[in-house]
Legacy VTK file of the C-alpha trace (Angstrom):
# vtk DataFile Version 3.0
C-alpha trace
ASCII
DATASET POLYDATA
POINTS 384 float
72.954 116.065 113.327
74.561 113.703 115.857
76.681 114.782 118.790
79.699 113.074 117.632
79.358 115.157 114.193
79.015 118.466 116.118
82.180 117.673 118.026
83.918 116.716 114.845
83.008 119.844 113.163
84.407 122.100 116.168
87.713 120.117 116.098
87.904 120.351 112.203
87.358 124.207 112.323
90.139 124.709 114.856
92.547 122.649 112.899
91.624 124.553 109.756
92.495 127.870 111.281
95.773 126.539 112.706
96.869 125.311 109.259
95.765 128.762 107.762
97.865 130.577 110.321
100.833 128.407 109.759
100.620 128.594 105.845
100.431 132.395 106.036
103.284 132.677 108.463
105.457 130.415 106.329
104.466 132.300 103.195
105.605 135.751 104.481
108.813 134.142 105.956
109.669 132.878 102.581
108.913 136.362 100.907
110.973 138.150 103.632
113.975 135.851 103.123
113.880 136.203 99.437
113.897 139.943 99.914
116.786 139.786 102.251
118.768 137.541 99.904
118.383 139.929 96.977
120.043 142.484 99.123
123.311 140.461 99.466
122.787 139.848 103.154
123.424 143.538 104.051
122.676 144.778 107.668
119.094 145.345 108.536
118.069 148.946 108.257
114.962 151.123 108.070
114.356 150.127 104.480
113.920 146.509 105.343
110.937 147.364 107.504
109.197 149.544 104.842
109.610 146.783 102.437
108.059 144.187 104.707
105.204 146.600 105.557
104.619 146.900 101.862
104.207 143.021 101.752
101.854 142.968 104.650
99.396 145.596 102.993
97.817 143.123 100.669
96.890 140.824 103.707
93.229 140.647 104.667
94.032 139.776 108.358
95.307 142.112 110.901
99.194 142.064 110.904
101.593 143.830 113.207
105.330 144.069 112.560
107.342 144.219 115.799
110.891 144.797 116.766
112.973 142.632 118.952
111.547 144.173 122.231
107.988 143.648 121.115
107.081 147.208 120.066
104.916 147.864 117.254
106.918 149.337 114.368
104.482 148.588 111.454
100.872 147.637 111.035
98.590 147.056 108.018
95.292 148.707 107.261
93.264 145.855 108.799
95.147 146.070 112.046
94.887 149.780 112.272
91.055 149.543 111.769
90.553 146.480 114.283
92.493 148.131 117.077
91.528 151.785 116.393
95.124 152.924 115.649
94.302 155.648 113.166
95.662 158.428 115.350
98.606 156.416 116.907
102.176 157.253 115.737
104.525 154.338 115.418
106.624 152.988 116.830
104.630 152.339 120.051
104.233 149.910 122.890
101.888 147.054 122.155
100.347 147.706 125.581
99.011 151.143 124.194
97.468 149.306 121.190
95.797 146.487 123.110
95.231 147.180 126.914
94.624 143.664 128.368
96.915 142.778 131.198
96.263 139.032 131.022
97.043 139.079 127.406
100.193 141.115 127.739
101.358 138.874 130.319
101.013 135.875 128.027
102.720 138.001 125.155
105.752 138.766 127.317
106.202 135.098 128.222
106.035 134.277 124.490
108.872 136.689 123.809
111.010 134.897 126.302
110.893 131.617 124.575
111.229 132.842 120.974
111.846 131.349 118.365
109.690 128.369 119.817
106.166 128.581 118.842
103.619 129.403 121.410
99.913 129.846 121.393
98.640 133.059 122.584
95.006 133.893 123.909
92.305 135.213 121.728
92.277 139.052 121.458
88.866 140.899 121.647
89.261 144.498 120.108
86.004 146.292 119.590
83.978 143.114 120.016
85.697 141.014 117.351
87.712 137.865 118.312
91.104 137.544 116.860
93.359 134.571 116.961
97.006 135.682 117.171
100.227 133.953 116.303
103.884 135.263 116.846
106.682 134.345 114.613
110.322 135.561 114.214
111.135 136.648 110.703
114.977 137.520 111.460
116.988 140.641 111.614
115.158 141.867 114.665
111.640 141.620 112.951
108.752 139.781 114.311
105.246 139.115 112.988
101.875 139.121 114.864
99.349 137.783 112.663
95.726 137.949 113.998
93.113 135.922 112.209
89.538 136.960 112.564
87.675 133.977 114.225
84.517 135.888 115.475
82.155 133.791 113.535
83.928 130.634 114.362
83.795 131.379 118.016
80.206 132.422 117.829
79.207 129.193 116.198
81.266 127.172 118.717
79.300 128.910 121.511
76.110 128.114 119.878
77.130 124.504 119.506
78.165 124.316 123.192
74.819 125.880 124.169
72.982 123.486 121.858
74.819 120.336 123.257
74.069 121.504 126.750
70.405 121.926 125.894
70.518 118.555 124.045
71.693 116.829 127.022
69.032 118.520 129.373
66.256 117.795 126.748
67.306 114.112 126.802
67.940 113.747 130.467
64.378 115.091 131.424
62.300 112.729 129.576
64.812 109.750 130.089
64.521 110.469 133.936
60.805 110.429 133.824
60.831 107.148 131.782
63.200 105.525 134.214
61.308 106.729 137.186
57.890 105.383 136.052
59.328 102.267 134.733
60.785 101.379 138.162
57.618 102.546 139.816
55.508 100.117 137.892
57.331 97.305 139.544
55.792 98.594 142.991
52.672 100.082 141.973
51.543 98.152 138.931
48.397 96.919 140.382
47.115 100.330 140.839
44.899 101.055 137.753
44.827 104.824 137.988
48.827 104.760 138.413
49.271 102.542 135.363
47.020 104.865 133.484
49.262 107.940 134.481
52.375 106.116 133.941
51.296 104.965 130.422
50.368 108.595 129.449
53.702 110.047 130.687
55.691 107.474 129.210
54.021 108.038 125.732
54.457 111.760 126.059
58.216 111.643 126.909
59.049 108.951 124.376
57.220 111.143 121.638
59.480 114.114 122.965
62.666 112.107 122.606
61.572 110.726 119.095
60.751 114.186 117.992
64.100 115.410 119.053
65.971 112.623 117.257
63.769 113.097 114.254
64.865 116.717 114.016
68.660 115.950 114.418
68.313 113.395 111.772
66.662 115.877 109.344
69.420 118.380 109.935
71.902 115.632 109.000
70.043 114.626 105.929
69.579 118.395 104.797
73.209 119.162 105.183
74.498 116.088 103.154
71.723 115.260 100.617
72.284 116.658 97.143
69.479 118.700 95.441
67.444 116.687 92.844
67.392 118.928 89.841
64.322 116.979 88.491
62.257 117.100 91.711
58.763 118.376 91.597
55.591 118.229 93.483
52.079 119.578 93.314
51.719 122.365 95.958
47.945 121.703 96.509
48.335 117.963 97.152
51.188 118.457 99.706
49.251 121.375 101.455
46.230 119.342 101.698
48.135 116.472 103.150
49.835 118.679 105.704
46.529 120.410 106.701
44.873 116.966 107.282
47.870 115.995 109.264
47.568 118.973 111.828
43.818 119.152 111.777
43.455 117.516 115.237
46.023 119.955 116.907
43.923 122.818 115.278
40.659 121.527 116.720
42.241 121.127 120.162
43.132 124.793 120.308
40.063 126.047 118.307
42.441 127.542 115.642
41.067 127.830 112.225
43.307 127.141 109.290
42.330 129.230 106.259
43.956 127.921 103.248
41.376 129.259 100.757
42.404 128.486 97.215
45.901 127.413 98.196
44.798 123.924 98.918
43.362 123.670 95.355
46.448 124.953 93.734
47.810 122.525 90.940
51.080 124.463 90.538
54.341 122.214 90.160
57.065 123.414 92.419
60.748 122.572 91.752
61.112 120.640 95.007
60.643 117.159 96.367
57.258 116.553 97.956
58.804 115.353 101.210
60.951 118.379 101.550
57.879 120.774 100.787
55.895 118.687 103.223
58.624 119.262 106.013
58.807 123.050 105.148
54.924 123.590 105.349
54.678 121.204 108.536
57.376 123.077 110.409
55.812 126.532 109.586
52.244 125.704 110.506
53.262 123.719 113.582
55.228 126.790 114.546
52.280 128.949 114.076
50.112 126.511 116.008
52.366 126.519 118.902
52.401 130.229 119.370
48.936 131.239 118.248
46.401 132.102 120.692
43.334 129.868 121.256
40.417 130.677 118.959
42.535 132.457 116.459
43.310 131.910 112.776
46.307 130.923 110.576
46.012 132.202 107.040
47.762 130.449 104.150
47.854 132.101 100.605
49.704 131.507 97.319
50.714 133.849 94.494
52.957 133.450 91.374
55.166 135.958 89.720
57.963 135.356 87.131
58.084 131.662 87.573
58.291 132.053 91.443
55.708 130.905 93.814
55.373 132.765 97.042
53.588 130.904 99.795
52.426 133.183 102.689
51.696 131.910 106.188
50.419 134.323 108.801
49.406 133.888 112.192
47.859 135.886 115.208
50.609 134.991 117.692
53.038 137.174 119.605
55.506 137.357 116.583
59.326 137.427 117.050
61.147 140.366 118.683
62.614 142.493 115.842
66.229 142.194 116.983
65.883 138.342 116.741
64.371 138.081 113.385
67.683 137.840 111.657
68.736 134.954 113.903
65.949 132.525 114.560
66.678 130.670 111.285
70.272 129.936 112.630
70.885 126.511 113.725
70.822 125.968 117.538
69.526 129.595 118.187
66.523 129.816 120.549
64.698 132.978 121.310
63.109 131.818 124.418
64.377 128.537 125.779
61.457 128.154 128.202
58.948 128.764 125.691
60.663 126.523 123.268
60.673 123.611 125.631
57.028 124.259 126.697
55.843 123.962 123.161
58.026 120.854 122.344
60.435 122.708 120.179
64.242 122.648 120.146
65.031 125.928 118.111
65.772 123.976 115.031
62.498 124.091 113.150
63.115 127.335 111.343
66.729 126.462 110.678
65.528 123.362 108.831
63.036 125.372 106.838
65.604 127.675 105.662
68.155 125.303 104.674
65.434 123.139 102.663
64.296 126.179 100.987
67.762 127.554 100.103
68.835 124.075 99.083
65.948 124.317 96.522
66.962 127.526 94.997
64.230 129.343 97.156
64.348 132.133 99.814
62.699 132.422 103.260
61.414 135.727 104.628
60.223 136.522 107.995
58.344 139.662 109.243
56.263 140.739 112.125
52.641 141.847 111.057
51.588 145.389 112.039
48.409 143.907 113.671
50.382 141.234 115.574
51.646 137.844 114.762
54.193 136.537 112.247
54.267 136.704 108.391
56.308 133.990 106.739
57.096 133.963 102.957
58.589 131.007 101.277
59.615 131.731 97.692
60.219 128.546 95.565
60.741 128.220 91.724
57.850 126.861 89.618
58.431 123.825 87.688
58.169 124.288 83.923
55.909 121.811 82.301
56.791 120.380 79.013
LINES 1 385
384 0 1 2 3 4 5 6 7 8 9 10 11 12 13 14 15 16 17 18 19 20 21 22 23 24 25 26 27 28 29 30 31 32 33 34 35 36 37 38 39 40 41 42 43 44 45 46 47 48 49 50 51 52 53 54 55 56 57 58 59 60 61 62 63 64 65 66 67 68 69 70 71 72 73 74 75 76 77 78 79 80 81 82 83 84 85 86 87 88 89 90 91 92 93 94 95 96 97 98 99 100 101 102 103 104 105 106 107 108 109 110 111 112 113 114 115 116 117 118 119 120 121 122 123 124 125 126 127 128 129 130 131 132 133 134 135 136 137 138 139 140 141 142 143 144 145 146 147 148 149 150 151 152 153 154 155 156 157 158 159 160 161 162 163 164 165 166 167 168 169 170 171 172 173 174 175 176 177 178 179 180 181 182 183 184 185 186 187 188 189 190 191 192 193 194 195 196 197 198 199 200 201 202 203 204 205 206 207 208 209 210 211 212 213 214 215 216 217 218 219 220 221 222 223 224 225 226 227 228 229 230 231 232 233 234 235 236 237 238 239 240 241 242 243 244 245 246 247 248 249 250 251 252 253 254 255 256 257 258 259 260 261 262 263 264 265 266 267 268 269 270 271 272 273 274 275 276 277 278 279 280 281 282 283 284 285 286 287 288 289 290 291 292 293 294 295 296 297 298 299 300 301 302 303 304 305 306 307 308 309 310 311 312 313 314 315 316 317 318 319 320 321 322 323 324 325 326 327 328 329 330 331 332 333 334 335 336 337 338 339 340 341 342 343 344 345 346 347 348 349 350 351 352 353 354 355 356 357 358 359 360 361 362 363 364 365 366 367 368 369 370 371 372 373 374 375 376 377 378 379 380 381 382 383
């Protein structure tokens, strides 16, 4: 995924929430005005507020009804839950509902310029992130609509972290490449230096190429459609991947025990290049974190037209509280260890998206005896 695309996604997300806020506020303005017109423009009374509160009950977002001074005179169920208002009697000052001095200062400033629209800062009750919008409904009523943007803000934070890490990951090898390229002009006659420079340039270029390849793969996974007729032989793809990573296994004295799996003639409902990417990422991940002179076990089982590929290593495993998040894009358990092993926190995200794209499931669990157990469940292609 390109940096430009990441930025466009963030901007588009913000724009969509702004449009959503505007549409909901307009919707309830229309309903409120219709309600008022049906009462022949009579003066506002307590019944107006009750009818307006009834309109807000069905809303999934947190909504407050405020009077002209900004006091809370009505709140729907979602608002009471989000701000822990179950035991608070209305009307009540908004300061008692949300005790944030900076936010309250911005809210008071917004009251002074109504009905002009103003953007209020996010609210963070009980760990959630809400994006508020204030609007005048008329007859002394105001509406404070708070849209839950917790997931959006979390993803934005992950993208910012990812972009920061990406810039660092690119800058480090490019600095080395530039430094050695310049030094070759001065010390090119030194055979030892040329040998060292060639090795460093090759390693850093490989690192940059790997990063760009991962980003390109993410982009392809996101926008490519699933081929309903795709199929591949599990044994053939696995054998190819095992041969591909055999040199790395030899360097670390790690035994890859694939047993009968490499002889499997099962046809899976997934393209061969996609299964290759899944198996490569998982086995390389195991190699990166498995100790020297250990073993990685690969096994296969079939049940009800579903093939389960199991990969187990003897490494450190993953902290239990991280297991549910390591397959998220841009998420890294240990940035220092990830960089050391040549990864970028995207390998498992690619695996999950490829597996789910092909109607499969990815499961991760720590082994009791140590190490990680990965299960890839994929549908078996029916033969005619």
